[in-house]
N, CA, C, O and CB atoms as a CASP TS submission, in Angstrom:
PFRMAT TS
TARGET T0000
AUTHOR 0000-0000-0000
METHOD Language model
MODEL 1
PARENT N/A
ATOM      1  N   MET     1      89.374 143.197 205.147  1.00  0.00           N
ATOM      2  CA  MET     1      89.144 142.318 206.289  1.00  0.00           C
ATOM      3  C   MET     1      90.177 142.555 207.394  1.00  0.00           C
ATOM      4  O   MET     1      89.817 142.667 208.566  1.00  0.00           O
ATOM      5  CB  MET     1      89.179 140.855 205.843  1.00  0.00           C
ATOM      6  N   LEU     2      91.452 142.632 207.026  1.00  0.00           N
ATOM      7  CA  LEU     2      92.478 142.907 208.044  1.00  0.00           C
ATOM      8  C   LEU     2      92.239 144.251 208.710  1.00  0.00           C
ATOM      9  O   LEU     2      92.467 144.411 209.909  1.00  0.00           O
ATOM     10  CB  LEU     2      93.881 142.877 207.420  1.00  0.00           C
ATOM     11  N   LEU     3      91.779 145.213 207.926  1.00  0.00           N
ATOM     12  CA  LEU     3      91.494 146.535 208.467  1.00  0.00           C
ATOM     13  C   LEU     3      90.404 146.454 209.528  1.00  0.00           C
ATOM     14  O   LEU     3      90.471 147.151 210.540  1.00  0.00           O
ATOM     15  CB  LEU     3      91.078 147.498 207.348  1.00  0.00           C
ATOM     16  N   ASP     4      89.395 145.602 209.302  1.00  0.00           N
ATOM     17  CA  ASP     4      88.325 145.407 210.287  1.00  0.00           C
ATOM     18  C   ASP     4      88.883 144.844 211.586  1.00  0.00           C
ATOM     19  O   ASP     4      88.483 145.255 212.675  1.00  0.00           O
ATOM     20  CB  ASP     4      87.241 144.470 209.730  1.00  0.00           C
ATOM     21  N   ILE     5      89.807 143.903 211.461  1.00  0.00           N
ATOM     22  CA  ILE     5      90.401 143.287 212.661  1.00  0.00           C
ATOM     23  C   ILE     5      91.183 144.331 213.454  1.00  0.00           C
ATOM     24  O   ILE     5      91.048 144.422 214.674  1.00  0.00           O
ATOM     25  CB  ILE     5      91.329 142.099 212.273  1.00  0.00           C
ATOM     26  N   PHE     6      92.008 145.125 212.749  1.00  0.00           N
ATOM     27  CA  PHE     6      92.858 146.085 213.449  1.00  0.00           C
ATOM     28  C   PHE     6      92.128 147.351 213.890  1.00  0.00           C
ATOM     29  O   PHE     6      92.685 148.144 214.649  1.00  0.00           O
ATOM     30  CB  PHE     6      94.006 146.462 212.574  1.00  0.00           C
ATOM     31  N   SER     7      90.893 147.558 213.429  1.00  0.00           N
ATOM     32  CA  SER     7      90.141 148.719 213.908  1.00  0.00           C
ATOM     33  C   SER     7      89.162 148.322 215.019  1.00  0.00           C
ATOM     34  O   SER     7      88.407 149.162 215.508  1.00  0.00           O
ATOM     35  CB  SER     7      89.381 149.381 212.743  1.00  0.00           C
ATOM     36  N   SER     8      89.172 147.072 215.410  1.00  0.00           N
ATOM     37  CA  SER     8      88.300 146.612 216.496  1.00  0.00           C
ATOM     38  C   SER     8      88.901 147.000 217.847  1.00  0.00           C
ATOM     39  O   SER     8      90.072 147.376 217.907  1.00  0.00           O
ATOM     40  CB  SER     8      88.087 145.074 216.419  1.00  0.00           C
ATOM     41  N   PRO     9      88.132 146.918 218.920  1.00  0.00           N
ATOM     42  CA  PRO     9      88.635 147.323 220.249  1.00  0.00           C
ATOM     43  C   PRO     9      89.865 146.548 220.727  1.00  0.00           C
ATOM     44  O   PRO     9      90.662 147.076 221.502  1.00  0.00           O
ATOM     45  CB  PRO     9      87.542 147.159 221.261  1.00  0.00           C
ATOM     46  N   ILE    10      90.025 145.311 220.277  1.00  0.00           N
ATOM     47  CA  ILE    10      91.186 144.541 220.718  1.00  0.00           C
ATOM     48  C   ILE    10      92.398 144.782 219.809  1.00  0.00           C
ATOM     49  O   ILE    10      93.407 144.083 219.901  1.00  0.00           O
ATOM     50  CB  ILE    10      90.844 143.048 220.753  1.00  0.00           C
ATOM     51  N   ALA    11      92.276 145.788 218.929  1.00  0.00           N
ATOM     52  CA  ALA    11      93.316 146.047 217.935  1.00  0.00           C
ATOM     53  C   ALA    11      94.689 146.250 218.576  1.00  0.00           C
ATOM     54  O   ALA    11      95.678 145.683 218.113  1.00  0.00           O
ATOM     55  CB  ALA    11      92.949 147.267 217.108  1.00  0.00           C
ATOM     56  N   PHE    12      94.756 147.052 219.632  1.00  0.00           N
ATOM     57  CA  PHE    12      96.058 147.349 220.230  1.00  0.00           C
ATOM     58  C   PHE    12      96.727 146.079 220.736  1.00  0.00           C
ATOM     59  O   PHE    12      97.917 145.865 220.508  1.00  0.00           O
ATOM     60  CB  PHE    12      95.906 148.355 221.374  1.00  0.00           C
ATOM     61  N   GLY    13      95.961 145.238 221.424  1.00  0.00           N
ATOM     62  CA  GLY    13      96.512 143.985 221.927  1.00  0.00           C
ATOM     63  C   GLY    13      96.949 143.066 220.795  1.00  0.00           C
ATOM     64  O   GLY    13      97.986 142.408 220.882  1.00  0.00           O
ATOM     65  N   ALA    14      96.149 143.025 219.730  1.00  0.00           N
ATOM     66  CA  ALA    14      96.486 142.181 218.581  1.00  0.00           C
ATOM     67  C   ALA    14      97.736 142.700 217.890  1.00  0.00           C
ATOM     68  O   ALA    14      98.613 141.918 217.524  1.00  0.00           O
ATOM     69  CB  ALA    14      95.314 142.120 217.586  1.00  0.00           C
ATOM     70  N   GLN    15      97.826 144.009 217.708  1.00  0.00           N
ATOM     71  CA  GLN    15      99.001 144.596 217.069  1.00  0.00           C
ATOM     72  C   GLN    15     100.245 144.348 217.906  1.00  0.00           C
ATOM     73  O   GLN    15     101.306 144.017 217.377  1.00  0.00           O
ATOM     74  CB  GLN    15      98.803 146.099 216.850  1.00  0.00           C
ATOM     75  N   LEU    16     100.106 144.510 219.213  1.00  0.00           N
ATOM     76  CA  LEU    16     101.232 144.277 220.118  1.00  0.00           C
ATOM     77  C   LEU    16     101.674 142.824 220.051  1.00  0.00           C
ATOM     78  O   LEU    16     102.870 142.535 220.002  1.00  0.00           O
ATOM     79  CB  LEU    16     100.857 144.653 221.562  1.00  0.00           C
ATOM     80  N   PHE    17     100.707 141.905 220.048  1.00  0.00           N
ATOM     81  CA  PHE    17     101.002 140.477 219.951  1.00  0.00           C
ATOM     82  C   PHE    17     101.767 140.171 218.673  1.00  0.00           C
ATOM     83  O   PHE    17     102.803 139.508 218.712  1.00  0.00           O
ATOM     84  CB  PHE    17      99.708 139.654 220.003  1.00  0.00           C
ATOM     85  N   TRP    18     101.261 140.653 217.532  1.00  0.00           N
ATOM     86  CA  TRP    18     101.927 140.380 216.251  1.00  0.00           C
ATOM     87  C   TRP    18     103.281 141.045 216.168  1.00  0.00           C
ATOM     88  O   TRP    18     104.211 140.490 215.582  1.00  0.00           O
ATOM     89  CB  TRP    18     101.063 140.844 215.096  1.00  0.00           C
ATOM     90  N   PHE    19     103.406 142.239 216.751  1.00  0.00           N
ATOM     91  CA  PHE    19     104.700 142.916 216.769  1.00  0.00           C
ATOM     92  C   PHE    19     105.725 142.083 217.529  1.00  0.00           C
ATOM     93  O   PHE    19     106.858 141.922 217.074  1.00  0.00           O
ATOM     94  CB  PHE    19     104.573 144.314 217.402  1.00  0.00           C
ATOM     95  N   ILE    20     105.329 141.548 218.693  1.00  0.00           N
ATOM     96  CA  ILE    20     106.228 140.715 219.493  1.00  0.00           C
ATOM     97  C   ILE    20     106.594 139.443 218.741  1.00  0.00           C
ATOM     98  O   ILE    20     107.760 139.049 218.728  1.00  0.00           O
ATOM     99  CB  ILE    20     105.582 140.365 220.843  1.00  0.00           C
ATOM    100  N   VAL    21     105.612 138.793 218.113  1.00  0.00           N
ATOM    101  CA  VAL    21     105.867 137.567 217.344  1.00  0.00           C
ATOM    102  C   VAL    21     106.860 137.834 216.215  1.00  0.00           C
ATOM    103  O   VAL    21     107.830 137.097 216.042  1.00  0.00           O
ATOM    104  CB  VAL    21     104.547 137.005 216.769  1.00  0.00           C
ATOM    105  N   VAL    22     106.608 138.893 215.451  1.00  0.00           N
ATOM    106  CA  VAL    22     107.495 139.219 214.323  1.00  0.00           C
ATOM    107  C   VAL    22     108.889 139.583 214.825  1.00  0.00           C
ATOM    108  O   VAL    22     109.887 139.191 214.220  1.00  0.00           O
ATOM    109  CB  VAL    22     106.910 140.384 213.487  1.00  0.00           C
ATOM    110  N   ALA    23     108.965 140.329 215.925  1.00  0.00           N
ATOM    111  CA  ALA    23     110.263 140.715 216.484  1.00  0.00           C
ATOM    112  C   ALA    23     111.048 139.477 216.938  1.00  0.00           C
ATOM    113  O   ALA    23     112.251 139.381 216.694  1.00  0.00           O
ATOM    114  CB  ALA    23     110.071 141.691 217.669  1.00  0.00           C
ATOM    115  N   LEU    24     110.375 138.541 217.591  1.00  0.00           N
ATOM    116  CA  LEU    24     111.058 137.329 218.048  1.00  0.00           C
ATOM    117  C   LEU    24     111.537 136.480 216.877  1.00  0.00           C
ATOM    118  O   LEU    24     112.638 135.929 216.914  1.00  0.00           O
ATOM    119  CB  LEU    24     110.134 136.505 218.940  1.00  0.00           C
ATOM    120  N   ILE    25     110.711 136.374 215.835  1.00  0.00           N
ATOM    121  CA  ILE    25     111.106 135.617 214.640  1.00  0.00           C
ATOM    122  C   ILE    25     112.316 136.289 213.989  1.00  0.00           C
ATOM    123  O   ILE    25     113.270 135.617 213.598  1.00  0.00           O
ATOM    124  CB  ILE    25     109.921 135.515 213.625  1.00  0.00           C
ATOM    125  N   GLY    26     112.272 137.600 213.875  1.00  0.00           N
ATOM    126  CA  GLY    26     113.390 138.341 213.292  1.00  0.00           C
ATOM    127  C   GLY    26     114.660 138.186 214.108  1.00  0.00           C
ATOM    128  O   GLY    26     115.744 137.999 213.556  1.00  0.00           O
ATOM    129  N   LEU    27     114.522 138.265 215.408  1.00  0.00           N
ATOM    130  CA  LEU    27     115.670 138.112 216.301  1.00  0.00           C
ATOM    131  C   LEU    27     116.257 136.715 216.182  1.00  0.00           C
ATOM    132  O   LEU    27     117.475 136.552 216.107  1.00  0.00           O
ATOM    133  CB  LEU    27     115.266 138.395 217.755  1.00  0.00           C
ATOM    134  N   GLY    28     115.391 135.709 216.166  1.00  0.00           N
ATOM    135  CA  GLY    28     115.856 134.323 216.018  1.00  0.00           C
ATOM    136  C   GLY    28     116.564 134.109 214.697  1.00  0.00           C
ATOM    137  O   GLY    28     117.592 133.433 214.646  1.00  0.00           O
ATOM    138  N   ALA    29     116.027 134.678 213.623  1.00  0.00           N
ATOM    139  CA  ALA    29     116.658 134.548 212.304  1.00  0.00           C
ATOM    140  C   ALA    29     118.006 135.257 212.290  1.00  0.00           C
ATOM    141  O   ALA    29     118.972 134.744 211.726  1.00  0.00           O
ATOM    142  CB  ALA    29     115.741 135.122 211.201  1.00  0.00           C
ATOM    143  N   GLY    30     118.073 136.416 212.900  1.00  0.00           N
ATOM    144  CA  GLY    30     119.331 137.160 212.963  1.00  0.00           C
ATOM    145  C   GLY    30     120.396 136.410 213.740  1.00  0.00           C
ATOM    146  O   GLY    30     121.548 136.340 213.311  1.00  0.00           O
ATOM    147  N   ILE    31     120.024 135.855 214.869  1.00  0.00           N
ATOM    148  CA  ILE    31     120.967 135.090 215.690  1.00  0.00           C
ATOM    149  C   ILE    31     121.435 133.849 214.927  1.00  0.00           C
ATOM    150  O   ILE    31     122.618 133.510 214.953  1.00  0.00           O
ATOM    151  CB  ILE    31     120.315 134.684 217.041  1.00  0.00           C
ATOM    152  N   SER    32     120.516 133.184 214.258  1.00  0.00           N
ATOM    153  CA  SER    32     120.875 132.002 213.464  1.00  0.00           C
ATOM    154  C   SER    32     121.850 132.365 212.354  1.00  0.00           C
ATOM    155  O   SER    32     122.814 131.641 212.108  1.00  0.00           O
ATOM    156  CB  SER    32     119.620 131.353 212.866  1.00  0.00           C
ATOM    157  N   ALA    33     121.599 133.489 211.682  1.00  0.00           N
ATOM    158  CA  ALA    33     122.472 133.927 210.592  1.00  0.00           C
ATOM    159  C   ALA    33     123.871 134.239 211.112  1.00  0.00           C
ATOM    160  O   ALA    33     124.863 133.856 210.492  1.00  0.00           O
ATOM    161  CB  ALA    33     121.881 135.159 209.891  1.00  0.00           C
ATOM    162  N   ILE    34     123.955 134.924 212.235  1.00  0.00           N
ATOM    163  CA  ILE    34     125.254 135.264 212.826  1.00  0.00           C
ATOM    164  C   ILE    34     125.982 133.990 213.245  1.00  0.00           C
ATOM    165  O   ILE    34     127.179 133.837 213.000  1.00  0.00           O
ATOM    166  CB  ILE    34     125.076 136.212 214.043  1.00  0.00           C
ATOM    167  N   ASP    35     125.249 133.084 213.876  1.00  0.00           N
ATOM    168  CA  ASP    35     125.832 131.834 214.346  1.00  0.00           C
ATOM    169  C   ASP    35     126.348 130.991 213.188  1.00  0.00           C
ATOM    170  O   ASP    35     127.450 130.447 213.259  1.00  0.00           O
ATOM    171  CB  ASP    35     124.810 131.044 215.149  1.00  0.00           C
ATOM    172  N   SER    36     125.567 130.881 212.131  1.00  0.00           N
ATOM    173  CA  SER    36     125.982 130.075 210.980  1.00  0.00           C
ATOM    174  C   SER    36     127.159 130.732 210.257  1.00  0.00           C
ATOM    175  O   SER    36     128.013 130.038 209.705  1.00  0.00           O
ATOM    176  CB  SER    36     124.800 129.876 210.006  1.00  0.00           C
ATOM    177  N   LYS    37     127.206 132.061 210.259  1.00  0.00           N
ATOM    178  CA  LYS    37     128.330 132.776 209.637  1.00  0.00           C
ATOM    179  C   LYS    37     129.617 132.483 210.405  1.00  0.00           C
ATOM    180  O   LYS    37     130.654 132.209 209.802  1.00  0.00           O
ATOM    181  CB  LYS    37     128.059 134.309 209.597  1.00  0.00           C
ATOM    182  N   LYS    38     129.549 132.540 211.732  1.00  0.00           N
ATOM    183  CA  LYS    38     130.725 132.231 212.556  1.00  0.00           C
ATOM    184  C   LYS    38     131.178 130.796 212.332  1.00  0.00           C
ATOM    185  O   LYS    38     132.373 130.526 212.213  1.00  0.00           O
ATOM    186  CB  LYS    38     130.417 132.461 214.048  1.00  0.00           C
ATOM    187  N   GLU    39     130.231 129.887 212.275  1.00  0.00           N
ATOM    188  CA  GLU    39     130.533 128.468 212.062  1.00  0.00           C
ATOM    189  C   GLU    39     131.190 128.254 210.701  1.00  0.00           C
ATOM    190  O   GLU    39     132.141 127.483 210.572  1.00  0.00           O
ATOM    191  CB  GLU    39     129.250 127.618 212.171  1.00  0.00           C
ATOM    192  N   PHE    40     130.672 128.948 209.692  1.00  0.00           N
ATOM    193  CA  PHE    40     131.222 128.830 208.333  1.00  0.00           C
ATOM    194  C   PHE    40     132.662 129.348 208.287  1.00  0.00           C
ATOM    195  O   PHE    40     133.530 128.727 207.674  1.00  0.00           O
ATOM    196  CB  PHE    40     130.343 129.609 207.320  1.00  0.00           C
ATOM    197  N   GLU    41     132.913 130.506 208.948  1.00  0.00           N
ATOM    198  CA  GLU    41     134.259 131.068 208.959  1.00  0.00           C
ATOM    199  C   GLU    41     135.230 130.164 209.721  1.00  0.00           C
ATOM    200  O   GLU    41     136.394 130.031 209.343  1.00  0.00           O
ATOM    201  CB  GLU    41     134.243 132.467 209.580  1.00  0.00           C
ATOM    202  N   LYS    42     134.739 129.544 210.797  1.00  0.00           N
ATOM    203  CA  LYS    42     135.586 128.642 211.573  1.00  0.00           C
ATOM    204  C   LYS    42     135.976 127.438 210.736  1.00  0.00           C
ATOM    205  O   LYS    42     137.130 127.011 210.768  1.00  0.00           O
ATOM    206  CB  LYS    42     134.871 128.191 212.856  1.00  0.00           C
ATOM    207  N   ASN    43     135.029 126.884 209.987  1.00  0.00           N
ATOM    208  CA  ASN    43     135.297 125.733 209.135  1.00  0.00           C
ATOM    209  C   ASN    43     136.212 126.095 207.976  1.00  0.00           C
ATOM    210  O   ASN    43     136.992 125.260 207.519  1.00  0.00           O
ATOM    211  CB  ASN    43     133.997 125.157 208.607  1.00  0.00           C
ATOM    212  N   LYS    44     136.126 127.323 207.499  1.00  0.00           N
ATOM    213  CA  LYS    44     136.928 127.783 206.378  1.00  0.00           C
ATOM    214  C   LYS    44     138.415 127.869 206.761  1.00  0.00           C
ATOM    215  O   LYS    44     139.293 127.574 205.950  1.00  0.00           O
ATOM    216  CB  LYS    44     136.422 129.149 205.892  1.00  0.00           C
ATOM    217  N   LYS    45     138.682 128.280 208.022  1.00  0.00           N
ATOM    218  CA  LYS    45     140.064 128.428 208.495  1.00  0.00           C
ATOM    219  C   LYS    45     140.759 127.082 208.659  1.00  0.00           C
ATOM    220  O   LYS    45     141.969 126.984 208.458  1.00  0.00           O
ATOM    221  CB  LYS    45     140.088 129.179 209.819  1.00  0.00           C
ATOM    222  N   ASP    46     140.013 126.051 209.021  1.00  0.00           N
ATOM    223  CA  ASP    46     140.618 124.734 209.296  1.00  0.00           C
ATOM    224  C   ASP    46     141.130 124.047 208.037  1.00  0.00           C
ATOM    225  O   ASP    46     141.661 122.938 208.111  1.00  0.00           O
ATOM    226  CB  ASP    46     139.608 123.832 209.981  1.00  0.00           C
TER
END
């Protein structure tokens, strides 16, 4: 079924959309992880 969706004419737009969504989620998770790590280290020093 997924193969049918991605082989349709709107496949490129759909793939691009999902790529952007996944990239933004990954970026947000990465930033959150870095931020929480800094916060944890700051609390550890005090």
